[in-house]
N, C-alpha and C positions, 0 to 999 in steps of 0.2 A: 724849552720845557714844554711838555705835553699839555695841551689845553684840557681843562676839566669842565664838564657840563654836569650839572646835578641831574640825577635820575628823575626826580619829580618833574622838573621843567621839561625834560625830553618826553616823558610819558604824556604830560598834558598837551604838549605841542603835537604829538602824534595823534592823540585822540581827536584833536580839533582840525586835523587835515580834512579838507572838503570831501574827498572821496570816502574816507573812513567814516566820517560823520554821516554821510548820505547812506552808506551801506547799513550802518547801525539803525538809522531811522527807518529805512525801508524794511528791514527784517522785523523790527519792533512793530511797525505798522501792519505787517502781514499777520503777526501773532494776535494783534488786537482785532483785526478783521475776522480771523478764524474764530476767536472767542465770541465776537458779536454774532457771527453766523450760527454758531452752536446755540447761543442764547435765543436768537430769533426763532429757531426751529425747536424750541424747548418742548412744544407739544408732541414732537416726534421723538422725544428722548428715548422711549422704549426701543424704537426701531434703531436709532443711532447707537444706543448702548449695546444692543444685540450685535449690530454690525461690527462695532469696535472690539467686542469680546471675541467674535469670530476671527477678525483680522489678527488680533494679538495671539490667538491660539495658533493660527497658521504660521505666523512669524516665529512663535516659540518652537513649533515642530521643525520648521526649517533650520533654525539656529541649532537645535539639538542634534540634527542629523547632518549638519554641514561638516566640512573638514577644517574649519577654523580652529585656532588654538583654544583648548578647554578654558583657560582663564578669560579669554575674550568672550566665550559663550556665557560664563557665569556673570560677567560684568553687565551683560545685556539681558539675561534671563531675569535677574532680580528686578530691574525697573519694569520689565514687561509684566511680571506677575504682580508687582506692587501697584502698578498704575495701568490696569488692562484697557482703560478707555483710550489712553494716549500712548501707551508703551509700544504697541506695534507700529503706529505712525512714526513715533520718534526714532525707532530703529531704521525704518525705511529711509528716512531723511538723513540721518547722521551716522548710523551704525554700519552700513554696508562697507566692506573692505575692498570692493571692486568698483571699477568704472562701469558705466553702462555697457550692455552687451555690444551695441554698435561701436562705441568708442574702443572697447577692448579688442574687437575684431580688427579695427583699423590699426591699432597699436601692434597687434599680433602680426599683421602683414609686414610691418616695418621691422619687427624683431626677426622675422624669417629672412629678410634682407641682410640683417646683421649676421645671422648664422652663415649665409652664403658667402658674405664678404670675408669671413674668418675661416672659411673651409680649408684653404691651402695651409694656413698656419696651424690649424688643428691637426692636419695630417702629419705635419712635422713634429707635433707634440708627442706622438707615439715613439718617435726615435729618442726624444729627450727623456721620456718616461723610462725607457729601458736603461738609459744611462743613470738616471736618478735612482732607480731600484737597486742598482749595484752599491750605491753609497748610503742611501737612506730610504728604507721601504716606507716609513711613515710619511715622508715627504712625497713619495710617488703616489701613495694612496690619496693624499689630500689634493695633489695636482690633477690626478685622474678624475676625482669627483668634480672639481671646478670645470675641467674640460668637457666632461660628458654631460653633466647636469646644469652647469651654469652656461656652457657654450663658449667659454673663453679659453684660448690656448695658452700653453706654457712657452716661455722664451728664456734663452740664456741671458744672464744679467750683463748686458753690454755696459750700461752705466746707470747707477741709481745713487741718489743723494738724499739722505734723511735731513729734514729741516725742522729743528726742534723748537722754533718760535715763529710767530707771525711776522716778526720783523725780518727774519732770515728769508722766509718765503717771499715777502714783498720785494726785498732787494734782488733776489734771483729772478723773480717774475719780471720786474722791469728790465733787467739785463737781457733776458731771453726774448721778451716781446720786441725789444729794440732791434733784434737780429732778424726778425721775420721777413721773408722774401716772397712767400706764396700765399699762405693763409694763416689766420688766427681764429680758433674756435674757443669760445668761453661759455661755460654753463654753471650758473651759481644760484644757490637758494636765496641768498641775501646780497643786495647791492645797496649801498647808501652813499649819497654825495658827501664828500669830505676829502681829506688829504689822499687816502689810499686810492679811492675810485677816480678822483680827479687826475692823479698822476697817470693811472692806467689809461684813462680816457684820452689824455693828451697824446699818448703814444699811438692809441688806436686811430685817432683822427689823422695823425701823421702818416700812418701806414696805409690808410685808405687813399690818401693823396698820392702815395707811391704805387698804387695799383694792387695792394694786398687785399685779398678777400677776407673781410672781417665779419664774423657772425657772433651773436650773443643770444643766449637763452637765460631768462630768469624766472623764478617762481613767483606767482602773483601774491600768494599768502605770505611768503617770506619777505616780500618787498612792499606789502601794503602800507606799512608805517614809515618806509624809508625812501620810496620813490613817488613822485607825483603821478597822477593818472595821465595816461597818454605819453609816458616817458619813452616807450618803444618808438612812437612816431617821431619824437625829437631825435632819437638816435638814427632812425632811418634817414632823416633829413641831412644828417652828417655823413651818410654813406655807409653807416654801420648797419648791417642787416640784423634784425632783432625779432625774436619770438617770445611770447609770454606763455608759460606753462599753466594750463588749467585756470584761465582767468576767473576771478571772482565776479559773480553777478548778484544783483540785489534781490534775489528771490531764493526761497528755500530750495536747495538743490541736492541731488543725489551724488554730485560729481566732486565735491570738495574735500573728500576724505583722503585722497591720494595726492601727494605732493612730490615735486622733484627736489630732493634734498641733496643732489650731487653737487660737487665742486670740481670742475674740470677746466683745465686750459690745455689746448693742443696747438703747437706752433710748427707749421710746415711738415707735420707728420714725423718730426724728428725729436721733439721735446714735448713732454707732458707733465702737468702738475695735478695732484689731487690731495685730499686730506680734509681736515675740519675747518679750514680757514676760508671765510667768505670775504667779500670785498667791502669792508666797512672798518672804520677807524679803531673800534675797540679791539679788533683782532691783531692790531699792531701796537696797541697801548698808546695810541695818539690821544685817545680820550679814555677816561676811567669809567668803566661800567662793571659793577660787581667786583671791584678791586682789580688786581693784576690779572690779565687774561692770558692763560696758558693754552697754547694750541700748537698743532704740528702739521706738517705736510711732507710729501715726498715728490721728488723730481726724478723722472726717468728719461733715458734717451735710447735710441736704437729701435729695433724691430717691435719691441713691446708697445711702443707708442701707437701702433696701428690699432690695437684693441680700443684705446681711448678715442681715436679718430672715428672708428666705426660706431662706438657708443653715441658720440655726439651726432653724427650724421643720421643715425637711426632716429633719435629723438627729433632732430631738425626736420627730417622728412615727414614725420607724423604731424608736427605742429604746423609746418608750412604747407602741407598737402602736396608735396612734390616727391618724385622718385629720383633720388640721386644716383648717379653712376659712381659707385664707391671707388672703383679703380682709378678714376681721374685724380684722386687725392693720395694715391699710394706713391708719394714722392721718394720715400726712403729707399725704394728699389733702385733708384738711379745714383745713389750715393754709395761709395765704398766706406764701410764703417770705420776703417782705420784712418780715413781722412777727416772725420768729424772731430772737432775740438771737444775734448771730454771735460775740460774745465778751463778756467781763465788762464791757467798756466800750461794747458795742453798736456798734462801728465797722462801717460797711458794707464788704462784701468785693467786690472788682471783678475777680476772676480771670477770664480768658478761656480757661482751660484746661479739661481734661476729666479725670475719674477713672473707673476701671473696677474695682470690686471683683470678685474671681474666686475660685473654689474649685477644688481639684484632688482627684480621687478615684482610688484604685487599681483601681477596678472597670471603668473604661470603655476601657482600652487607649489612652487619649489622654493623653500626658505634657504636660499643659497648662503646668505650672510650668517644666519643662525647656525647652519651646518658647518660652515668654515670655523666659526668660533668654538662650537662643540668639539669638533675634531681636534683643534689645538689643545683644548683643555684635557680631553680624555687621553690623548697621546703624549702628554707632557710627562717627563720622567724626573726632572729636577725642579723646574720653576715655571710659573706662569705670571707675568707681570701685565697688568691691564690699566689703562686710563680711560675714563668715560665720564661724561657730564651727568648722565642719568643711569641709575641702576634699578630698573623696573623689570624684573626678571620673570620669565615663564618658569614653570616647575622643572622643565627639562634643564634649563640653565642652572638653576639652584642646585639640582641634584648633581650635575657635572662638577660644579665648583666645589661642593661639599665633599663629594667622593674623592676628587683629586687631592684635596687638602688632607682628608682622613688617611689617604694612602701615603702621605709623607711628602707630597709635592709642595713646594713653597709658593703658595698662591697669594698674590698681593694685588690690591685694587686701589687706585687713587680716584677719589671723587671730589667735587668742589666743596669748599667750606662755606663760600658765599654763593647763594643760589640765584638763579635767574627766574625760576618759576617756583613760587612758594609751595604749592601743592605737590608738584613733582618731586621737589627736594624732600618734603615730608614723607612721601611714599618711598623714596630711595632709602631713607633711614630705617624704614620698617623691615628691610631685608638684612640689616646689620646683625641682628641677634642670631638668626639661624646660621649665617655665614661665620660669624666669630666663634660660635660654639663648636663649629666643625673644624676650626683651625685656619680659616681664611683670615688674612690680615687686611684690615680696612684702614685706609689713610685718607684724610681730607686735606686738600691743598689750601693751606691757611692764608697765603697772600691774596687769594681771590677766587676766580672762577676757572675750573678745569674744563676746557671744551675739547681737548684732544681725544681721539678715538683710536687707540693703539693696542696691539697685543705683541708681546715678545716672549718666546718660549725656548728654554734650553740652549741659548746661544745659536739656535739653528733656524727657527721659524719666526716670522713676524707678519703683522698686518698693519698698514696705515691706510685710513680711509675716512669715509663720511658716516660710518655706521655706528649709531649709539646703541647701548645695551638697553633698549626699551622696545615696547610693542610697535610703536609707530615706525621706527627704523627697520625693525626685523620683519614686519608684516604689511605695512601700509604704504611705505614710501619707496620711490626710486632711489637707489643708493649705489655706491661704487667703492672700490678699494683696490689695494695692491697686496697680494700675498707674496711673501719672499721666503726663500730658503738659502742659507749659506752665503748671503751677500754681506758686503761691508756695512750696509745699512743696519743690519741686525745688531751689530756691536754698538753702533752709534745710538740706536734706539734704546738698548739696554743701559748704556752709560747715561743717557738723558733721564731715563726713569730713575736710576739710582741717585742722580744729582737732584732731581725734583723731590725725592723722598726727604732730603735734608730740610726742606721748608714745609714739610707736611706734618700733621698731627695724627698719630695713630689712635684709632678709636678702640677702646677696650670695653669689656663687658660692664665694668664699673661706670664708664661714661654713658653707656646705653641705659643703665638702670637709673641714672640721674635725670633722664628725660621726664618732664612733668606728665602725670598720668593722663591729663586731658589731651596733651599733645600726642601721646602714644595712642590714645583711643581714636583721635581724629585721623591719625596716620593709618591705623588699622582699617577704619571705615573707608578711607580714600583708596587703600590698597585694593579693595574689592573692585573698584571702578578704575584701576590703574590703566587698563587697556584703552580707556576713552581719553586719557589725558594727553 
């Protein structure tokens, strides 16, 4: 029987972790010092006030003329205008959606290496696109966009398996990790000590002893409450090479807005996993957190794994400050695909579809994930089924969903019934009215928390990845996913969606109207600032 920990105890324990407590005290201290300095120089208030107004005006003009999403502009323009003394400074510290110029240039160099490493595969994509155009022009248009503007090539679907629960992903992950002979690359937003991570760690330590190259990346914000400070050094002592993405520092910083939200495992360049599932026990329902946790993943094998290998190595090179020779890791080229075991039974796989792993970066001004989602919605002819933990939408996405539903497409979205973030869930529900009035069917996952991020369209197209339908995933975070067309996984994804609907509650306009007026008002106010959440 799964162990159950109360949420209140877990929250208190996390808040009292030495590192977390120190960061909170340090930031609070800086704000007190800033207030004291302002008070000390009160006699220069006129000069300070004039400078602050000028700074806020410059920031206002910059935001107005930037290329960022209009909703994000509004969310920051309001506090800048309401609080001109501190509004400009507040934006400079917390509102910028980019890393510093120096860091962005460093990251850009490694992204160029990514493009070079994928060049041969991208040239093959043109042949596949011609084949795809003959069977489905919409698919070819989507694949061409991801190839040309995302930089990631198209591959024939050698083998893909949709994993509809965290428990299934965990089982397959352990199975595949145990087969590793050359290298294991893992990149996760959240890692937490417990059954799931401890089982994985046991295998990683064993593989290190066998001479396997094991590397791990985790995000510092994602793990601030789940891993002790210096955990990377502990792993390095075990022989596991480890990097932390964008480490938190106890000073007000411009760098903390962009996070590595990806979840990737690559094994020997032949097997890859991605999806919404992190390495923590709630994802496999070993502990209860916000009720039953529903999540999904996808496993792929064959040439398409190379895109995930390159994604990881690009990030690793940036964080480690090294220039990897990517070709050293292209082990798949020495294997004949027909000799790879496709499943535990060795059954041959005969899919005629295609898969296209892709990554999205906040540095390139190209909203790859958002465009992929919009293309799927606008090109749907029969249905669009979506699962997402957060539904905080830009106007473009609202328009697309409403227009598709009004045109007769069956648009259905499953969101959580039990929330993990109160304010975010309140904002999610403010979008229900517009969507429902346009014919979009909204469902809430009543057993607990829906953390899955999937699209399935017309029995033809699908996406499984790390990308939430909110501003942070679409504009601020590093994300990844797999776009599929005509694969067996499409039908598995649809079947899982329809099965999940059986335990969901449909939200009607009557349900929406029953929301207390003060909750509706609070949600409406929060919605203005949704891009900051």
